[in-house]
Each structure stands twice: as C-alpha cells, then as structure tokens.
N, C-alpha and C positions, 0 to 999 in steps of 0.2 A: 159255195160262194155266192151263187145266184140267189139262194134263199135269203142270205143277209142283205144283199143288195136290194132285193124286192121289199123286205121288211123295212129297211131304212127309207127307201123311196116312198112307200106307203105311208109310213109315220110322218115324214116330212110334208107330204102333200096333205095329210089330214090336219096337221098343225096349221098350214097355211089356209086351208079351207075354213078351219075354225076361226082364225083371225078374220077372214073375209066375212063370214057370217056375223060375227060380233060387230065388226066395223060397219056393215050395212045396217044392222039394227040400231047402232048408236048414231051414225052420221050419214045414212043414206049412201048414194053412190060414191061421193067424195070420201066418206068414211071407209067404205069398203076398199077403194083404191089405196088410201093411206094404210089401211090394215094389211092389204096384200103386200105392199112394199115392205112394211115392217116385218111381217111373217116371213117373207122371202129373205130379208137381211138377217133375221135371227136364226134362220136355218143355214144360210151360206156361211156366215161367220164361224159358228161352232164346227161345221164340217171341215173347213179349211184350216182353222187355227187352234182348235182345242188341244192338239198334241203339244204345240208350243206353250199354250197357256198352262197345261198340267206341269210340264217341265220347269216353267218359270215359277210356278206355285211352290214346287219342292226345292227350288234354287239348285237344280241339277246342273252339273258341270260336265260338258262333253269331254270324253276321254279318248285316248288313242293307245296304241301299242306301247308307246314309250312310258306312259304314266301308270298304266295297269296292265302289264303284259299278259299275266295268266288269265285274268277275267276277260280281257279283249280277245285273246286266242280261243277261249272256250266259247265265246259268242260266235266268233268267225267259224269255228268248226261246226257248231250246232246249225248255224245258218246254211253252210254248205251241204250238210247231211240232209237238211230239210228242203233243199232246192230253193232257198230264198236268197235274195240279194243281201249283202251285209247291211244290217241296220246301224244307225247311229248309236253309240254306246254312251250312256250317262252314268255318273256316279253321284250319290247324294250323301252329303255329310250329315246324317241324322241317325240317332240311336234306334229308333223304331224299325223293326225289321219289315221291310217292304220291297217288293219288286213289281214292275209293271211294264207293259208294252203300249205304245201308242202310235198313232199315225194313220192316215186315212187309207193306205194301201201298203203292200210290202215294199214298194220302192221308196216310200217316205216314212218308213218305220223307224222307231227308236225304242230301245229298251233301257231300263234304268234299274238300279239296285242301290239300296242305302248301305251305309257302313255297318248298320246294325245287322242286316241279314247276311252280309258277307263275313262278319265276325261269328255270328251265332251258328251258321250251317257249316258242315264239312264241305269239301270241294264236290264231293259226289252229290250231296243234297242240293247244293247251289246250282249244280249242273241240271238237276231235275226241275228245279224251280224255273230256271231261265229256258229250258226246253218247253215248259208249259207256257211261258210268256210268248215264245216264238210261235207256238201253235195258235195263239190268239191272233198273231200277225198273219199267219198263213191263212186262216179262216176269216180274216177281216172282222173279227168280232168287235174291235173297237170302233169301227165305223157304224156299227148297229147301235152301240150305246151312246154315241155322241149326240144325237138329236134331243135326248131326254132333258138336258138343261133348258132347252127352249121351252119345253112344256112345264117347267118348274118342278120337274121330278128328279133332279139330279141326285146321284148317289153321294152320300156323305163320307166318301171313302177316306179323305185325309183326316176327318174328325173322329171317326169311330175307332175304338181299340181293335187291334188285329183279330182277337178271338171273337169278337162280336161280328166283325165283317165276314169272317169265315162262316159262322152260323147263319148269317143272312144270305150268304151265297150258296148254301147247301142245295137249294132247289134251282140254282141258276144253270140253265141249259148250256150256254157257251162255256162256262167253267167245266161242267161235266164233259163236254165234247173235247175240250182242250186236254183234259186228263186222259180221255179214252182214245182219242185219234192221233195222238202225237206220234210222228214217225221217229221219235227219239226215245221212246219209252222201252225199248228192248234192253235186257240186262247188259249187253255188250257195250251199249252207248254210255253207261254210267260208271264204267271202270275208271 
C-alpha cells in the first residue's frame, strides 16, 4: 500500500511541478502561481471525486440486500473474508460485461457490475471477478490510476471492447497483483 501511495504522490507532485514550469515560462511569476493553483485543483478533484464520476458515467444504481440479495451477500462475504469494510454495491443496466472497483481507499470503496457480466458468468465465475475487484480496493490500485486523467493519459476503458482492454492490460502490474495476491483465490472460496 505504501508503494501505491508513494507512486500516486510522486505522480501528482510531478504534474503540479510541470504545470508550474510551463506557467512560469508562459506568464512569469503570476503565470506560475496560476498554473500551480490549476495543477493543484486538477489533482485534487480527480482524487476525491473520480469514483463518483465513473459511477455516474455508467449510470450505476446503488443497490442493497433487498434488491439484489445474492449479489449483495456475495460482496459482503468476500469483503469480510478479505478484512475490508463493506463497499457500496452498484448495479449497471448494460449488456457489456464489465465489473470494476473504485474509491480512494477501502472506507470509500464501491464495486459495480453490469447486467451483462451477471448474466454471462456463473455464480462461481462472478465470485472470482468480484474477488479480483475487491483486491484492487485492498491494494488501493484505483488511487494510483486516478491522477492519469490530469496528465491527459486517461484509459479509454468505457470505449474499448472488453477483449481489447484485456489485451492492453496484459502487462498491467496492478491487474497481475490483484490476480495473484487475492486472499480469496483459494479453491474453497469459490464453491
């Protein structure tokens, strides 16, 4: 976790410094001050609000035990087994199979799954996917990815087809870590 925090902080500081250098070059000390304020704001906003922005982009609806009892119970059990606080659970009415986790820390986490992935996968497979997503929460992987939109390098996740995203993420270290370090990957947890 410290590694992701350090990477995030370093990236955010580098982006703000880049804004300051460009601002100083273009507008002197006033330009540098304005660029520092802009750089700070563009780092602060994505860090605190990107989870909400992603959920709104997908038109995700928060759910509870009453409306999706099996899915909600599965998330609760996986969170308990992983020693995580219960994340907010969202459902997305979309045919594209997709699941993701968001939030700046485990206390503010949310997990979401589309109707497409819930219909496509068996209960056992869906459990594995959601365990993988909760591992991203545990290791705070989404807080490391969040500053990239500020740098103009955001992932085109909602736009790309799933098979292309999987190919692009083949070399993605947080994805491999979520697969290999999940406390939920033992056989007994997927029954």
